[in-house]
C-alpha positions as CSV (number, residue, x, y, z in Angstrom):
1,M,96.5,81.6,82.8
2,G,94.0,84.0,84.2
3,A,95.7,84.0,87.6
4,G,98.1,85.9,89.7
5,V,100.9,84.7,92.0
6,K,102.2,86.3,95.2
7,T,104.8,85.1,97.7
8,Y,104.4,85.9,101.4
9,R,106.8,85.7,104.3
10,L,105.3,84.1,107.5
11,C,106.6,86.2,110.4
12,T,106.3,86.0,114.1
13,G,107.7,88.1,116.9
14,G,110.9,86.1,116.5
15,G,111.2,86.8,112.8
16,E,110.5,84.9,109.6
17,V,109.4,81.2,110.1
18,G,108.6,80.3,106.4
19,R,107.3,81.4,103.1
20,V,104.2,80.6,101.1
21,Q,103.3,81.0,97.5
22,V,99.7,81.8,96.8
23,L,98.0,81.5,93.4
24,Y,95.0,83.7,93.1
25,R,92.2,83.1,90.6
26,R,88.9,84.7,90.2
27,M,85.8,82.6,89.4
28,G,83.0,85.1,88.8
29,P,82.5,87.1,92.0
30,L,84.6,84.6,94.0
31,R,88.3,85.0,94.6
32,L,90.2,81.8,95.2
33,A,93.6,81.6,97.0
34,W,95.4,78.3,96.3
35,V,98.3,77.3,98.5
36,G,100.0,74.2,96.9
37,R,102.6,72.2,98.9
38,G,103.3,74.9,101.3
39,P,104.4,76.6,103.3
40,V,108.2,76.1,103.0
41,W,109.5,76.3,106.5
42,M,112.8,77.6,107.8
43,P,114.8,74.6,109.0
44,W,114.9,75.7,112.6
45,V,111.1,76.2,113.1
46,A,109.7,73.9,115.7
47,E,106.5,71.8,115.2
48,A,104.5,73.9,117.6
49,A,105.2,77.1,115.6
50,R,104.4,75.3,112.3
51,R,101.1,74.1,113.8
52,D,100.1,77.6,114.9
53,A,101.1,79.2,111.6
54,L,99.1,76.7,109.5
55,A,96.0,77.3,111.7
56,K,96.2,81.0,110.9
57,I,97.2,81.1,107.2
58,A,93.7,80.8,105.8
59,T,92.4,83.6,108.0
60,C,95.1,86.0,106.7
61,L,94.5,85.5,103.0
62,P,91.9,87.4,101.0
63,G,89.2,85.3,99.4
64,L,88.4,81.6,99.7
65,A,91.5,79.7,100.6
66,L,92.3,76.1,99.4
67,V,95.4,74.6,101.0
68,Q,97.4,71.5,100.2
69,P,100.1,71.0,102.9
70,D,103.3,69.3,101.8
71,T,102.8,66.4,104.3
72,V,99.9,64.3,105.6
73,A,101.0,65.3,109.2
74,E,100.6,69.0,108.5
75,A,97.2,68.4,106.9
76,G,96.1,66.8,110.2
77,W,97.0,70.0,112.1
78,M,94.3,72.1,110.2
79,R,90.6,72.4,111.0
80,A,89.4,71.8,107.4
81,T,87.3,69.7,105.1
82,A,89.2,67.5,102.6
83,L,88.2,68.2,99.0
84,M,90.6,65.9,97.2
85,T,92.6,62.9,98.3
86,A,96.4,63.3,98.6
87,P,98.6,62.5,95.6
88,S,101.9,60.8,96.0
89,V,105.3,62.0,94.8
90,A,108.6,60.1,94.0
91,E,111.7,61.5,95.7
92,I,115.3,60.5,95.4
93,D,117.4,60.9,98.5
94,L,120.6,62.6,97.4
95,T,122.2,62.5,100.8
96,L,123.0,58.8,100.1
97,S,126.2,57.9,98.4
98,A,126.1,56.9,94.7
99,E,126.5,53.3,95.8
100,G,123.6,53.7,98.2
101,R,121.3,55.2,95.6
102,M,122.2,52.5,93.0
103,A,121.4,49.8,95.6
104,R,117.9,51.2,95.9
105,Q,117.3,50.9,92.1
106,H,115.1,48.0,91.0
107,G,117.0,45.3,89.1
108,K,115.4,45.9,85.7
109,W,116.0,49.7,86.0
110,R,119.6,49.1,86.9
111,N,120.1,46.8,83.9
112,R,118.7,49.5,81.6
113,L,121.1,52.0,83.2
114,R,124.0,49.6,82.4
115,K,122.7,49.2,78.8
116,A,122.6,53.0,78.4
117,Q,126.1,53.3,79.8
118,A,127.3,50.9,77.1
119,A,125.3,52.4,74.3
120,G,127.9,55.1,73.3
121,L,125.8,58.0,74.6
122,T,127.4,61.3,75.5
123,I,125.7,63.3,78.3
124,R,126.0,67.1,78.4
125,Q,124.4,69.6,80.8
126,R,124.0,73.4,81.0
127,P,121.5,76.0,82.0
128,V,118.3,76.2,79.9
129,N,118.3,78.8,77.1
130,G,114.7,79.5,76.1
131,D,115.6,80.6,72.5
132,A,118.3,78.0,71.8
133,D,116.3,75.2,73.3
134,A,113.0,76.1,71.7
135,A,113.2,73.2,69.1
136,L,113.9,70.6,71.8
137,L,111.1,71.9,74.0
138,A,108.7,71.8,71.1
139,K,109.4,68.1,70.8
140,E,108.4,67.6,74.4
141,A,105.2,69.7,73.8
142,A,104.3,67.5,70.8
143,Q,105.0,64.3,72.9
144,R,102.8,65.7,75.6
145,K,99.9,66.2,73.2
146,R,100.4,62.8,71.6
147,R,100.5,60.9,74.9
148,G,97.8,63.0,76.6
149,Y,99.7,63.8,79.8
150,T,99.6,67.2,81.5
151,A,102.4,69.5,82.6
152,L,103.0,73.2,83.1
153,P,102.8,75.2,79.9
154,P,106.0,75.9,78.0
155,A,105.7,79.6,78.9
156,F,106.4,78.6,82.5
157,L,109.9,77.3,81.7
158,R,110.7,80.2,79.4
159,E,109.7,82.7,82.2
160,W,111.7,80.7,84.9
161,A,114.8,80.4,82.7
162,G,114.5,84.1,81.7
163,Q,114.5,85.2,85.3
164,Y,116.6,82.5,87.0
165,R,118.7,80.9,84.2
166,H,121.2,79.3,86.5
167,A,118.3,77.8,88.5
168,T,117.7,75.5,85.6
169,R,119.6,72.6,84.1
170,I,119.0,70.7,80.9
171,F,120.8,67.3,80.5
172,T,121.0,66.1,76.9
173,A,121.9,62.7,75.6
174,H,123.8,62.6,72.3
175,L,124.3,59.7,69.9
176,N,126.1,60.1,66.6
177,G,126.1,63.8,67.0
178,E,122.3,64.1,67.5
179,V,120.3,64.8,70.6
180,V,118.2,61.7,71.2
181,A,116.8,62.6,74.7
182,F,116.8,65.3,77.3
183,M,115.6,66.1,80.8
184,V,115.1,69.5,82.4
185,F,115.4,70.2,86.2
186,L,114.5,73.2,88.2
187,L,117.0,74.0,91.0
188,H,115.7,75.5,94.3
189,A,118.3,74.3,96.9
190,P,118.4,72.1,98.8
191,V,115.8,70.5,96.5
192,A,115.7,70.0,92.7
193,T,112.6,69.1,90.7
194,Y,112.3,67.2,87.5
195,H,110.3,69.4,85.1
196,V,110.0,67.9,81.6
197,G,111.8,65.4,79.4
198,W,111.7,64.0,75.9
199,S,113.1,60.9,74.2
200,G,113.1,60.0,70.5
201,A,113.1,56.4,69.2
202,A,116.9,56.2,69.3
203,G,116.9,57.5,72.9
204,R,114.3,54.9,73.9
205,D,116.2,52.1,72.3
206,A,119.3,53.2,74.2
207,S,117.5,53.7,77.5
208,A,118.8,57.3,77.5
209,H,116.5,58.6,80.2
210,H,118.0,56.1,82.7
211,L,121.5,57.5,82.1
212,L,120.2,61.1,82.1
213,L,118.5,60.7,85.5
214,W,121.5,58.9,87.0
215,T,123.9,61.5,85.7
216,A,121.7,64.4,86.9
217,S,121.3,62.8,90.4
218,N,125.1,62.5,90.7
219,W,125.6,66.1,89.5
220,L,123.0,67.4,92.0
221,A,124.4,65.3,94.9
222,D,127.9,66.6,94.2
223,R,126.6,70.1,94.6
224,G,125.0,69.6,98.0
225,F,121.3,69.0,96.9
226,S,119.6,66.8,99.4
227,R,116.5,65.6,97.4
228,L,115.3,65.2,93.8
229,D,111.6,65.5,93.4
230,L,110.4,63.5,90.4
231,G,106.8,64.7,90.7
232,T,103.6,62.8,91.2
233,V,103.2,59.1,90.7
234,D,100.1,58.0,88.8
235,T,99.9,54.3,88.1
236,A,96.5,54.6,86.5
237,T,97.0,57.4,83.9
238,T,100.8,57.0,83.2
239,P,101.8,53.6,84.4
240,G,105.0,53.5,82.4
241,L,106.3,56.8,83.8
242,A,105.3,55.6,87.3
243,R,107.3,52.4,86.9
244,F,110.3,54.5,85.7
245,K,110.2,56.7,88.8
246,I,109.7,53.9,91.2
247,G,112.4,51.8,89.6
248,S,114.9,54.6,89.9
249,G,115.1,54.0,93.6
250,A,112.9,56.9,94.5
251,Q,110.9,56.8,97.7
252,I,107.1,57.3,97.4
253,R,105.7,59.9,99.8
254,A,102.0,61.0,100.1
255,L,101.4,64.7,100.1
256,G,98.6,66.3,102.1
257,P,95.1,66.4,100.7
258,T,93.6,69.6,99.3
259,L,91.8,71.2,102.2
260,L,89.1,73.8,102.5
261,P,89.7,75.5,105.9
262,L,86.6,75.9,108.0
263,P,85.3,79.5,108.3
264,R,86.6,81.4,111.2
265,F,83.4,81.4,113.2
266,L,83.3,77.5,113.0
267,R,86.9,77.0,114.3
268,H,87.6,76.0,117.8
269,P,89.5,78.8,119.6
270,S,92.4,76.4,120.2
271,A,93.0,76.3,116.4
272,V,93.9,80.0,116.3
273,V,97.4,81.2,117.0
274,R,98.1,81.6,120.7
275,A,101.8,81.2,121.1
276,F,102.7,84.2,118.9
277,P,101.1,86.7,116.6
278,L,101.4,85.7,113.0
279,A,101.8,88.2,110.2
280,I,101.7,87.4,106.5
281,R,103.8,89.9,104.6
282,R,104.3,90.3,100.9
283,N,107.8,89.3,99.8
284,H,109.3,91.9,97.5
285,G,112.7,90.2,97.3
């Protein structure tokens, strides 16, 4: 992909306050540092500490930094110019009971779930196996090309599954002995993320993805996951997928916009860390 990735620990005098993953890419003589949906904070870190750390991150990274905070509030803490408006993501609250999550589903979505439950589908789940699942993943890649939507390249999932096999889960829907649909999830507790999915004609007729998502949500909730991230919601480019996500009972949340932090000499002194010294250290773990 012509890029490199590094993970850093954000440390203060009191220890680690969070982690941030940085994607580096060179464009001619310019080195770009991209921080997407970060940092990930330790749960006990107070707002004041997060504010100060965000103010300092861009000054600690080599090259030109572009930062997309995970929330609109965090974006407001930075002295920066907005380059792109904030996308929105759909998230299922797994701390709710199964009854509570079902109550949030839209009526048509819930009816399709009931249809799938009565269609004779068998749902199975296991970690992703890059070699054994190659044929299934190729079907998703062909579907992606045909429909014109974007996603991370197949090599990403192969690499993830190769290094963190048990941090993946593929849920497959079977009908008459054949796989008619599947969904892949990446596990990074306490959150899980929907990654890719595919459905053939028989799977679509049986509303298999409704049952797959419902089964996966219950499986994750039973194992203590608190949130399922279904990814961005784009009603203009992929309206059908957006309706599926919204209908599932997911809550829509705006992320922070993509920001270009102001150069150090243009920042007001109050934007620089005062409460504690911040160090960004490479994570070798």
